[in-house]
C-alpha positions in Angstrom: 20.3 78.5 4.0 17.4 80.2 5.6 15.4 79.7 2.4 16.2 76.1 2.3 15.4 75.7 5.9 12.1 77.5 5.4 11.2 75.1 2.6 12.1 72.1 4.6 10.0 73.4 7.5 7.0 74.0 5.4 4.0 71.9 6.7 1.7 69.8 4.5 -1.0 67.6 6.0 0.6 67.8 9.4 4.2 67.0 8.4 7.1 69.1 7.2 8.9 68.6 3.9 11.9 67.4 5.9 9.8 64.6 7.5 8.5 63.5 4.1 12.1 63.6 2.8 13.3 61.3 5.6 10.3 59.1 5.0 10.9 58.7 1.3 14.7 58.5 1.8 14.3 55.6 4.2 12.1 53.7 1.8 14.6 54.4 -1.0 17.4 53.2 1.3 15.4 50.0 2.0 15.1 49.4 -1.8 18.8 50.0 -2.3 19.8 47.7 0.6 17.5 45.0 -0.8 19.2 45.3 -4.2 22.6 45.0 -2.5 21.5 42.0 -0.5 20.1 40.3 -3.6 23.4 40.8 -5.4 25.3 39.6 -2.4 23.2 36.4 -2.2 23.5 35.7 -5.9 27.2 36.1 -6.1 29.2 36.0 -2.8 26.9 33.8 -0.6 26.2 31.3 -3.4 30.0 30.6 -3.7 30.1 29.9 0.0 27.2 27.5 0.0 28.5 25.6 -3.1 31.5 24.5 -1.0 29.4 22.9 1.7 28.7 19.2 1.8 25.0 19.6 1.8 22.8 21.1 -0.9 20.1 22.2 1.5 21.8 25.6 2.1 21.9 26.2 -1.7 18.2 25.4 -2.0 17.3 27.5 1.0 19.3 30.5 -0.3 17.5 30.3 -3.6 14.0 30.6 -2.0 14.9 33.4 0.4 16.6 35.8 -2.0 13.5 37.6 -3.4 11.5 37.5 -0.1 14.4 39.1 1.8 14.4 42.0 -0.7 10.7 42.6 -0.1 11.2 42.3 3.7 14.0 44.9 3.5 11.8 47.3 1.6 9.0 46.7 4.2 11.5 47.4 7.0 12.3 50.7 5.2 8.6 51.6 5.1 8.3 50.7 8.8 11.3 52.9 9.8 10.2 55.7 7.5 6.8 55.9 9.2 8.5 56.8 12.4 9.6 60.1 10.9 6.0 61.2 10.3 3.5 62.7 12.6 0.3 60.8 12.1 -3.1 60.8 13.6 -4.6 57.6 14.9 -6.3 56.6 11.7 -3.3 57.3 9.5 -1.0 55.5 11.9 -3.3 52.5 11.9 -3.4 52.5 8.1 0.4 52.5 7.7 0.8 49.8 10.4 -1.7 47.7 8.5 0.3 48.2 5.3 3.4 47.0 7.0 1.6 44.0 8.4 0.2 43.1 5.0 3.7 43.4 3.4 5.2 41.2 6.1 2.4 38.6 5.6 2.9 38.6 1.9 6.7 38.1 2.4 6.2 35.2 4.8 3.6 33.6 2.6 5.8 34.0 -0.5 8.6 32.3 1.4 6.4 29.4 2.5 5.1 28.8 -1.0 8.6 28.8 -2.4 9.7 26.5 0.5 7.0 24.0 -0.4 8.1 24.0 -4.1 11.7 23.5 -3.1 10.8 20.7 -0.6 8.7 18.8 -3.2 11.1 19.4 -6.2 14.4 18.6 -4.5 13.4 16.0 -1.9 10.0 14.4 -2.5 10.1 14.1 -6.3 13.4 12.1 -6.3 11.9 9.7 -3.8 8.7 9.3 -5.8 10.7 8.7 -9.0 12.4 5.8 -7.3 9.1 4.1 -6.6 7.6 1.6 -9.0 4.2 3.3 -8.9 3.5 5.8 -11.7 0.5 7.1 -9.8 2.8 8.8 -7.3 4.3 11.0 -10.0 0.8 12.1 -11.1 -0.7 12.7 -7.7 2.4 14.6 -6.4 1.5 17.9 -8.2 -2.0 17.6 -6.7 -0.6 17.4 -3.2 1.8 20.3 -3.8 -1.1 22.5 -5.1 -3.3 21.6 -2.2 -0.6 22.4 0.3 0.1 25.8 -1.3 -3.6 26.5 -1.4 -3.9 25.8 2.3 -1.0 28.1 3.1 -2.5 30.9 1.0 -6.0 30.5 2.5 -4.6 30.6 6.1 -2.6 33.7 5.2 -5.7 35.5 3.9 -7.6 34.5 7.1 -4.8 35.7 9.4 -4.5 39.0 7.5 -8.2 39.7 7.5 -8.4 38.8 11.2 -5.6 41.2 12.1 -7.1 44.0 10.0 -10.1 43.8 12.3 -12.5 41.7 10.2 -14.6 39.0 11.9 -14.2 36.0 9.7 -17.2 34.2 11.1 -19.4 37.3 10.5 -18.1 37.6 7.0 -19.0 34.0 6.3 -22.4 34.4 7.9 -23.0 37.6 6.0 -22.7 35.7 2.7 -26.2 34.4 3.5 -27.9 32.7 0.6 -24.9 33.3 -1.6 -22.7 31.6 0.9 -25.0 28.7 1.0 -25.0 28.4 -2.8 -21.2 28.6 -2.8 -21.0 25.9 -0.1 -23.4 23.6 -2.0 -21.4 24.1 -5.2 -18.2 23.5 -3.3 -19.4 20.1 -2.0 -18.7 18.4 -5.3 -15.3 20.0 -5.5 -14.4 18.8 -2.0 -15.7 15.3 -2.8 -13.5 15.2 -5.9 -10.4 16.4 -3.9 -11.1 13.8 -1.2 -11.6 11.2 -4.0 -8.2 12.2 -5.5 -6.5 11.6 -2.2 -8.3 8.3 -1.8 -7.0 7.2 -5.2 -3.5 8.2 -4.1 -3.6 6.1 -0.9 -5.5 3.1 -2.2 -3.7 3.0 -5.5 -6.4 1.0 -7.4 -4.5 1.7 -10.6 -1.4 3.4 -12.0 -0.8 5.7 -14.9 -1.0 3.8 -18.2 -3.2 1.1 -16.7 -6.2 0.0 -18.7 -9.3 0.2 -16.5 -13.1 0.2 -16.8 -15.3 2.4 -14.6 -19.1 2.3 -14.9 -19.1 1.1 -18.5 -16.4 3.6 -19.5 -13.0 2.0 -20.4 -9.6 3.4 -21.3 -6.0 4.0 -20.4 -5.3 6.2 -17.4 -3.4 9.3 -18.6 -3.8 11.8 -15.7 -5.1 11.9 -12.1 -5.7 15.5 -11.1 -7.1 17.3 -8.1 -10.7 17.1 -9.4 -10.8 14.4 -12.1 -9.2 11.4 -13.7 -8.6 11.3 -17.5 -8.8 8.2 -19.6 -7.8 7.8 -23.2 -10.2 5.4 -25.0 -9.2 2.9 -27.7 -10.9 5.2 -30.2 -8.5 8.0 -29.2 -11.0 10.2 -27.3 -10.5 11.5 -23.8 -13.0 10.7 -21.0 -13.0 12.9 -17.9 -14.4 11.2 -14.8 -14.8 13.1 -11.4 -12.6 11.6 -8.7 -15.6 11.2 -6.4 -17.1 8.8 -9.0 -13.8 6.9 -9.4 -13.6 6.4 -5.7 -17.3 5.3 -5.3 -17.7 3.2 -8.4 -16.8 -0.5 -8.9 -13.6 -0.4 -11.0 -12.0 -3.2 -13.0 -8.2 -2.9 -13.7 -7.3 -5.1 -16.6 -3.6 -4.3 -16.3 -3.3 -6.2 -13.0 -3.6 -9.4 -15.0 -1.2 -10.6 -17.6 -3.7 -11.7 -20.2 -7.4 -11.7 -21.1 -9.2 -14.9 -22.0 -11.4 -14.8 -25.1 -14.0 -17.5 -26.0 -15.6 -17.5 -29.4 -18.2 -20.0 -30.7 -18.1 -20.7 -34.5 -20.6 -22.9 -36.2 -19.9 -24.7 -39.5 -22.6 -26.1 -41.8 -23.7 -29.7 -41.4 -22.5 -30.6 -44.9 -18.9 -29.9 -43.9 -16.9 -33.1 -44.1 -14.7 -34.1 -41.1 -11.5 -33.5 -43.1 -12.7 -30.0 -43.9 -13.5 -29.4 -40.3 -10.0 -30.3 -39.3 -8.7 -28.0 -42.0 -10.9 -25.2 -40.6 -9.6 -25.8 -37.1 -6.0 -25.5 -38.4 -6.9 -22.3 -40.2 -8.5 -20.7 -37.1 -5.4 -21.7 -34.9 -3.0 -20.3 -37.5 -5.0 -17.1 -37.9 -5.0 -16.4 -34.2 -1.2 -17.1 -33.8 -0.4 -14.6 -36.6 -2.1 -11.7 -34.8 0.2 -9.6 -32.6 -0.8 -9.3 -29.0 -2.1 -12.9 -28.6 -0.5 -15.8 -26.7 0.6 -18.0 -29.7 1.4 -20.9 -27.4 -2.1 -21.2 -25.9 -4.7 -21.4 -28.6 -7.4 -24.1 -28.4 -10.0 -24.9 -31.0 -12.3 -27.9 -30.3 -15.4 -29.5 -31.9 -17.7 -29.4 -28.9 -21.3 -29.9 -30.0 -23.7 -31.0 -32.7 -25.9 -27.9 -32.7 -29.4 -27.5 -33.9 -28.2 -26.1 -37.3 -24.4 -26.1 -37.0 -21.3 -28.1 -36.1 -20.1 -26.0 -33.1 -16.4 -25.2 -32.6 -15.3 -23.5 -29.4 -12.3 -21.2 -29.8 -10.3 -20.2 -26.8 -7.3 -17.9 -26.9 -5.5 -15.2 -24.7 -4.7 -11.6 -25.4 -1.5 -10.3 -23.8 -1.7 -6.7 -25.1 -4.5 -5.6 -22.8 -4.5 -2.0 -23.8 -5.6 -3.0 -27.4 -7.8 -6.0 -26.6 -10.8 -4.8 -28.6 -8.8 -4.1 -31.8 -7.1 -7.5 -31.4 -10.5 -9.3 -31.1 -11.6 -7.4 -34.3 -8.4 -8.4 -36.1 -8.8 -12.1 -35.1 -12.5 -12.3 -36.1 -11.9 -10.6 -39.4 -8.9 -12.9 -40.1 -11.0 -16.0 -39.3 -13.8 -14.9 -41.5 -11.5 -14.0 -44.4 -9.4 -17.2 -44.2 -12.4 -19.6 -43.9 -14.1 -17.9 -46.9 -10.9 -18.2 -48.9 -10.8 -22.0 -48.1 -14.4 -22.4 -49.0 -15.5 -23.5 -45.5 -18.9 -22.1 -44.8 -20.1 -20.9 -41.4 -23.7 -21.8 -40.5 -26.7 -19.7 -39.9 -30.2 -20.8 -38.7 -31.6 -23.1 -41.4 -34.4 -25.6 -41.9 -34.5 -28.6 -44.2 -37.9 -29.7 -45.4 -38.5 -33.2 -46.8 -41.6 -33.5 -48.9 -43.0 -37.1 -49.5 -45.6 -38.1 -52.1 -48.4 -40.4 -51.2 -46.4 -43.4 -52.5 -43.7 -42.7 -49.9 -41.2 -41.2 -52.4 -39.9 -37.8 -52.0 
C-alpha cells in the first residue's frame, strides 16, 4: 500500500498522480453519463413524448440529444479541473476551454433549433401558399439565420477570450478594406434576394425577361437567380441586378399577341388570296400552344410591291413562345409554297415603249 501511495503522491508539473487520476476519471465519468443520457433520451424519454398530444416535445428532444452529451462532457471537464492545482495562466486556459465548449454546445443547439423550426413549422405553412417562390427563398432565409447565429457566437467567444473585436477589424488595414469592398457585392446580392422574396415580382417556373436575357425561373438563391433559356442553357443573374433592373414577367398574362405581315405578289388572283388566307388560318390553328379560336388574317393594304395581309394570333404556351412562332412561320411558308401561292419581295416592272407608242 505504501508503494501505491507513494506512486499516487508523486508530483508532476505541480500535481500528484492522484490529482491527475481524479481529473481524467471525472472526464471519463462525464463521457459515460453523456452516453447514458443519450440512450435514455433515445429509448425511454421518446416513448413518453410520443404519448403527448403535441409534437413539439418530440422535435425538441431530437435537437437536444447530442448537445446535452457534449454539455455533460464539458461539465466533467469543469469538475475535473477543480482537482488540479493550477497557476493563473493554466487556470485561465482551462476556464477558456470550458467556455468555448459551452459556447459550441449552445451554438450547436441553436442551429439545430433553427432547422427544426423551419422544417417542422415554417415549411408546412409555405407549402400551403400558392407562391412557389416561398419554397425557393426559404432555404436562403434559413442559411442566413444560421450564419448570423454562428457569427454572433464567434464574436462572443473572441470577446470573452480577451480579444478586442474592433481592434481586430481595424488591424486588418488594407486587407480589411479589400475584403469590405469585395463583400459589398455579396451584401447587395443578399439584400436583393430578400427584396425578391418580399416583392415577389415572379415565381418559380415563371417565364421572365431581365435586361435582354429571358428564360424560365428555376432557382432563387442567396446570391443569384438562375434562368433556364429556351435553348436549354442556364443564365445566372446576381440578385442585385434582378432587383434593380426593369423586369418583364410573361407568365402574369394568359397569352402573348403576335402580329405578322405577309405580302403576296400582285399577280395573285382574289380567289387565290382567299385560299391563302384559309391556309394561314388553318396552319396557325394546327400548332400546339396557340389560341385556335382567335386567329385573324385580313387583307389590309395595297403595298408598293405586295398585297399585304395582316396575321394576328395569340400564344397561350408562354414558356415556348419563340419555338411556337418558328413553327407557325415555317408552317405558313411550307403550306403556301405547296399551294403555289407566292410571297412578294421588292420588285420593279419596267415598261419600254417604242417611238410609235407601242411597247
